[in-house]
N, C-alpha and C positions, 0 to 999 in steps of 0.2 A: 784713453787715460795719458796723462803727458809723460814728456820725457824732463827729469827736473835735476839740474845741477848743482848740488850744494858748496858753495865757496866758503872754506874756512881759515878764519884767521884767529890764531889761538896762541897763548902765552902759557899757561897753566892748564889748559886741558878743558876747562869750563865750555869754552866754546865747541869743542871737538865732542864732547858730551851731549850738547845739545844736539849737535848735527848727526850722531848717532842715534837719538830718540825721533829726531825729523826724518831720518832714512825708515825708521821700522812702521812709523805711522804711515807715511807715505805709500811707502812698498804696501801695507796693508789695505791702502785703499786701490790698489790695483798701478799705482804709478812705475814708471821706470827712473831708478834713482842711482846717482854715482857723487860720491864724497870728493871732494878734492881738498887734502890738507894743506898742500904746499901749491895752491893752483896756479897755470900759467895762462897766457894771453889764448892758445890754443887752446885750450881746454875753456876757456871763458867764448870762444869764438864759434864753438858747437851750439852753444846757447842763446846767442844773440841773434840770431838771422831767424827768428820766429819758429826755429824747430824745437824750441823746449824752453824752459823755466828756469830762470838763475835764482838761488836763495843764497843772499849772502849771510853768512853767522860769523860776527866779530866779536873780539872783545878790543879793548880801547886800552893802551899801554901810555905812560907820561902824562904827557899835557894834552891829550886828545888825539896821541898817535896811534899808527895802525902796528899790529904785531908783525914783526919780521916774515912769517908765513903769507901774509896778502899783501903786505904793502907794495913791491914788484907789480904784481897784478893792476892796484888801484894807479898806479902812476903809469901802467902802459894802457890801462884804459884810457885814461885822461889824457895820454901823447900821440896814442897810436889811433883808437878809434875814431874818436869824437862824435860820432852821429851812431846811435841804434835805435832808430823808430820802430823795429819787431821787435825789441827785447822787451819782456814780462820779468819782473823781478820781484823778490821780496827781501826784507831785512830784519834779522834779528841783533840787536846790539847788547852788547854786554859791559857794564861799566860799574862804577861807583861814584854814588853822588856826592860823597864827600869830597871830590876834587870839581874842579871849575869847569871842566870840558869832559862832563858825563856822556857816556856813549859819544864820543867826537869820534871814532873811527866808523862806527856805524850812519851816524849822519852824516859824514862826508862822502861816504859811499851813494847814500840815497840821494843826497844833492849833484854830485856827479852825474849818476845814471837818468835822474829828471834832467838836468841841462843837456842830457844826450837824446833827450827824446823817448826816453825807457817810460815802458807805463808799471807803475808799481800796483801789484795786489794788494790789498787790504793796508793796515797802518803797520807802521814799523813796531815791531816789539821790544820794548826797551826792559832789561833787565839789571836791577841795583843789587849788587853785591852785599852792599850793606843792610837789605831786606830779605836777602832770598839766598837762602843756604843751598838748595839745591836746584841752580837753574834749567837743567834738563827736565826736572818734574814741572817746574813753573811754567816752563815752553808747551807742554802737551796740550792746554785748552786752546793755545793760539794757533798752534798746529794744525788741531782739529779744523777749525774753523778756517783757516785759511786754506785747507784743502778743499773745502767745500765750494771756497772761490773759484776754484780752478776750471 
């Protein structure tokens, strides 16, 4: 089974609620999970060297911006790491489609990790607040399918 770090960017707690459901589902499948609700570069580096898998779960604020809990990690990955060919990752992006930059934080994270030669597992899950009242329930089927790809 895999060692999975869940890296959370949240403002109102929805991304953290999704992370908690992800932890439950993945642990039931025998994976070793750690949730980082204020992730640091040191936390990330445990998972980017081929020793585990990173799951980024982030909401989007403002005009496609990162929540304060995950913004420092994004910029440190961008400015310090640069190249992560061993990285395997997944992305769950929460947003509101009534805004121009729908799920912008999740999309930016995916673009950065792809540029740094990371390998995304499966497709990004986009959760639209205008259509989904309980994002943690909505994410369950995707999480099951994602876990099957590990």
